[in-house]
C-alpha positions in Angstrom: 94.6 118.2 119.9 93.6 117.8 116.5 96.5 117.1 113.9 96.2 119.2 110.7 96.9 117.0 107.5 97.8 118.1 104.1 96.9 116.1 101.0 99.6 115.9 98.2 97.8 114.9 95.1 94.1 115.1 94.0 93.6 111.9 92.2 90.8 109.4 92.9 92.6 108.1 96.1 92.8 111.3 97.7 89.0 111.5 98.2 89.1 108.5 100.5 91.8 109.9 102.5 89.8 113.2 102.9 86.7 111.3 104.1 88.8 109.2 106.4 90.6 112.5 107.8 87.2 114.0 108.2 85.9 110.8 110.2 89.2 110.3 112.2 89.2 110.7 116.1 92.1 113.6 116.1 92.8 114.9 112.8 91.5 117.7 110.4 92.0 118.5 106.6 94.2 121.7 106.0 94.5 121.8 102.5 95.8 120.0 99.2 98.3 120.6 96.9 98.4 119.2 93.1 100.7 120.1 90.3 97.5 121.0 88.4 95.9 123.6 90.6 92.6 123.3 89.3 92.3 119.5 90.2 93.6 120.9 93.8 90.7 123.5 93.6 87.9 120.8 92.4 89.1 118.5 95.5 88.9 121.6 98.1 85.4 122.6 96.5 84.3 118.7 97.6 86.3 118.3 101.0 87.2 121.9 102.3 90.6 123.1 103.2 92.5 125.4 101.0 94.7 125.2 97.8 98.2 125.4 98.1 100.0 126.6 95.1 103.5 124.7 95.9 104.7 121.9 98.0 107.0 124.1 99.8 103.9 126.7 100.5 102.1 123.6 102.3 105.4 122.2 104.2 105.3 126.1 105.6 102.2 126.1 107.0 102.6 125.4 110.9 98.9 124.2 111.2 100.2 121.0 109.2 101.5 118.1 111.2 101.4 115.5 108.7 101.2 115.2 105.1 99.2 112.5 103.3 100.8 111.6 99.9 98.1 110.5 96.9 100.5 110.9 94.2 101.2 108.1 91.4 103.1 105.2 93.1 106.5 106.1 91.6 106.2 109.7 92.8 105.9 109.0 96.6 109.5 109.4 97.6 110.2 113.1 96.5 107.2 114.6 98.7 107.6 112.4 101.5 111.1 113.0 101.9 110.5 116.8 101.4 107.7 116.5 104.2 110.1 114.6 106.5 112.7 117.1 106.2 110.3 119.6 107.3 109.4 117.9 110.2 106.1 116.7 108.7 104.7 113.1 109.8 104.1 111.0 106.7 101.5 109.0 105.4 101.6 107.3 102.0 99.0 105.7 100.0 100.1 102.1 99.2 102.3 100.9 97.7 105.1 102.7 100.0 107.2 103.0 96.5 107.8 100.8 93.6 111.3 99.9 94.3 112.9 98.8 97.8 115.7 101.5 97.1 113.1 104.2 96.9 111.2 102.7 100.0 114.5 102.8 102.1 115.1 106.5 101.0 111.6 107.3 102.5 112.2 105.3 105.7 115.7 106.7 106.3 114.4 110.4 105.6 111.6 109.8 108.4 113.7 108.2 111.1 116.4 110.8 110.6 113.7 113.5 110.9 112.2 111.6 113.9 108.9 111.8 112.2 106.1 108.9 112.1 105.7 106.9 108.9 102.5 105.0 107.8 101.0 103.1 104.9 97.6 102.5 104.0 96.9 98.7 104.0 93.6 99.1 105.3 92.7 95.3 104.8 94.7 94.6 108.1 92.3 96.6 110.3 89.0 94.6 109.2 87.5 92.5 111.5 87.6 89.6 109.7 91.5 89.6 108.9 92.1 90.3 112.5 90.4 87.1 113.5 92.0 85.2 111.1 95.3 86.7 112.5 94.2 85.5 116.1 93.5 82.4 114.9 97.0 81.6 113.5 98.6 83.1 116.5 96.6 80.9 118.7 97.7 77.8 116.6 94.2 76.9 115.7 95.1 75.8 112.1 97.4 73.3 113.5 100.7 73.2 111.2 100.0 75.6 108.4 100.7 74.2 105.1 99.3 76.4 102.5 98.7 80.4 102.2 97.0 81.8 98.9 95.7 85.1 97.5 93.6 85.5 94.6 92.9 89.0 93.1 90.8 88.2 89.8 89.8 91.7 88.9 88.7 93.5 85.9 89.9 96.9 84.2 88.8 98.3 81.1 91.1 99.7 78.5 89.9 103.1 79.3 90.8 102.9 82.9 94.4 102.4 81.6 94.1 105.3 79.4 92.6 107.7 81.8 96.4 108.7 83.0 99.6 108.5 81.3 101.2 107.1 84.6 98.9 103.9 84.8 100.5 101.0 83.2 104.1 102.2 83.6 106.8 100.6 85.2 108.4 104.1 86.6 105.3 105.4 87.9 102.7 102.4 88.5 105.7 100.0 89.4 103.9 97.2 88.1 100.5 96.1 87.2 97.9 93.7 88.4 100.4 92.7 91.2 101.7 95.8 92.1 98.6 98.2 92.0 95.7 95.9 92.3 96.9 93.0 94.2 99.1 94.4 96.6 96.7 94.8 99.6 96.2 91.0 99.3 100.0 90.5 99.1 100.4 92.6 102.3 97.9 90.6 104.0 99.3 87.2 103.0 102.4 88.3 104.5 101.0 89.6 107.6 99.0 86.3 108.3 101.8 84.0 107.0 105.0 85.3 107.4 107.9 86.2 105.3 108.8 84.3 101.9 111.8 82.3 101.2 111.5 81.8 97.2 109.2 82.4 94.4 108.6 81.4 91.2 106.5 83.1 88.5 105.2 83.7 85.3 103.6 87.1 83.9 101.8 88.2 80.7 100.0 91.1 79.3 97.0 89.6 77.7 94.1 91.8 76.9 95.2 95.5 77.4 97.2 97.6 75.0 99.4 100.6 75.3 100.4 99.5 78.9 104.1 98.2 79.7 103.3 96.0 82.7 101.4 92.8 83.4 97.8 92.5 83.3 98.0 88.8 84.6 100.6 87.1 87.0 100.7 83.5 88.8 103.5 83.0 91.4 104.2 79.8 93.4 105.7 80.8 96.9 107.8 79.1 99.7 107.1 80.7 103.1 110.0 80.5 105.6 107.7 78.4 108.2 107.7 75.7 105.3 104.3 76.4 103.9 103.6 76.7 100.1 101.4 79.3 98.7 100.1 80.7 95.4 99.4 84.3 94.4 97.1 84.8 91.3 96.5 88.4 90.2 94.8 89.7 87.2 92.7 92.8 85.7 91.5 90.5 82.8 88.7 88.6 84.2 85.3 90.3 83.6 83.4 91.2 85.6 85.8 90.8 88.5 85.5 88.9 91.7 85.9 89.6 95.2 89.7 89.3 96.5 90.2 86.1 98.3 92.8 85.0 100.9 92.9 81.2 101.8 94.6 79.7 104.7 94.9 76.1 105.5 96.7 73.8 108.1 96.4 70.3 109.6 93.6 71.3 111.8 91.8 74.0 110.2 91.0 76.3 107.0 89.5 79.5 106.7 88.6 81.6 103.5 88.7 85.4 103.6 86.7 87.1 100.6 87.1 91.0 101.0 85.7 91.3 104.7 83.6 88.3 104.5 84.4 84.9 106.0 83.1 82.3 103.9 84.9 79.2 105.5 85.9 79.2 109.1 86.2 75.6 110.2 88.9 73.7 112.6 89.2 70.3 114.2 88.6 71.8 117.7 85.7 74.1 117.5 85.0 76.8 120.1 81.6 78.3 121.3 82.6 81.4 119.4 83.0 79.9 115.8 79.4 79.6 114.9 79.1 83.1 116.0 81.9 84.1 114.0 80.7 82.3 110.7 77.2 84.3 111.1 78.5 87.6 111.9 81.2 87.4 109.3 79.6 86.1 106.5 77.8 89.3 105.3 80.4 92.2 106.1 81.3 93.4 102.6 79.2 96.4 101.5 81.0 97.4 98.2 82.3 95.8 95.3 85.4 95.9 96.9 87.3 97.7 93.7 86.9 94.4 91.6 85.7 96.3 88.6 85.6 99.8 90.0 88.3 101.0 91.6 86.0 103.9 93.4 83.7 101.0 94.6 85.5 100.9 98.1 84.4 102.5 101.4 86.5 104.4 103.6 86.0 103.1 106.8 89.3 100.9 106.7 91.4 104.0 105.8 89.9 105.6 108.9 91.3 103.0 110.9 94.8 103.3 109.3 94.4 107.2 109.8 93.0 106.7 113.8 95.9 104.5 114.2 98.6 106.9 112.8 97.3 109.8 114.5 97.4 107.9 117.6 101.1 106.9 117.2 101.8 110.6 116.5 100.1 111.7 119.8 101.6 108.8 121.9 105.1 108.7 120.4 105.2 105.3 118.9 105.4 103.6 115.6 102.1 103.1 113.7 101.0 99.5 113.1 101.9 99.7 109.4 105.3 101.7 109.5 107.8 102.2 106.7 109.4 98.3 107.6 106.0 97.0 107.2 105.0 98.4 104.0 108.2 97.7 102.3 107.6 94.1 102.9 105.0 93.6 100.1 107.0 95.9 97.5 110.0 93.5 98.0 108.0 90.5 97.3 106.5 91.6 94.3 109.4 92.9 92.9 110.9 89.2 93.4 108.0 88.0 91.7 108.6 90.2 88.7 112.3 89.2 88.6 111.4 85.6 88.7 108.8 86.4 85.5 111.3 88.4 83.8 114.3 85.7 84.0 112.2 82.2 84.3 114.3 81.4 87.4 113.3 80.6 91.1 114.2 83.9 93.3 115.5 84.0 96.6 114.3 86.5 99.1 
């Protein structure tokens, strides 16, 4: 049985959700609601479905079993909670929300309503990411000593000027770290485990009329004892693919977007050379490094398939509310350290 999905919000990312839903195995797009009806009409003309004039109208439609929230980051909670209270399952574009408190409100509402909650961290579904996770679980890195994430991207001033919500604490929740680098933060936490303390510095160096940072550097201590660094910026022209580095006493691996550019272990297996060859040229887009629309939707499709399977089979999605909250908590701890100049314990 195909599950009907309504999309809330008609900004850029909603197009990727629509394409993912169209390619999903058991979901279909019913329509879109946006406060600016003209934007919703443009969306429907491109992707199909119908325009809902109000969120209440969408939630009253019996064909809709799930709602995909694509509003600005700091405006996720309200439609998500309304959808849950109407008995609709909820998928939310990253981040889950911009504060832990608002994340918890969404999680609590979905738990109370007995509906599934998913968050779009599609990098976890890439084959290269899963190979790295598997190697960690098998102990191939030996004692893991370092875990680093680098997101050295570029965004023009026009990008920030294109929407009044961009670059604001209330609706963007932060800058280069919360908006652009959060996928890498989520991936780093998924691979390395939770962080116990952070120390950070942040600045706004090249962009005007924004409240948030366009560059941040944080040092991390993970609960497993390893150390690490997160570097995130939207100031480095022309922008480079995001990078995750994992290193240990018996191995090292580097992930650039979907490519494994290093895959070396003290104890090689027959499969390692094949992995190096197969995973060296997986990235087919710019990865969003300089153009936020230069990404594929295949990762979103994998997220939606997992989410829809969870609804059908009655279990939690792989990236549920609790998982989605982890990166928000770490990012806000980094912001607190940058603001106070003190090390922050998590």
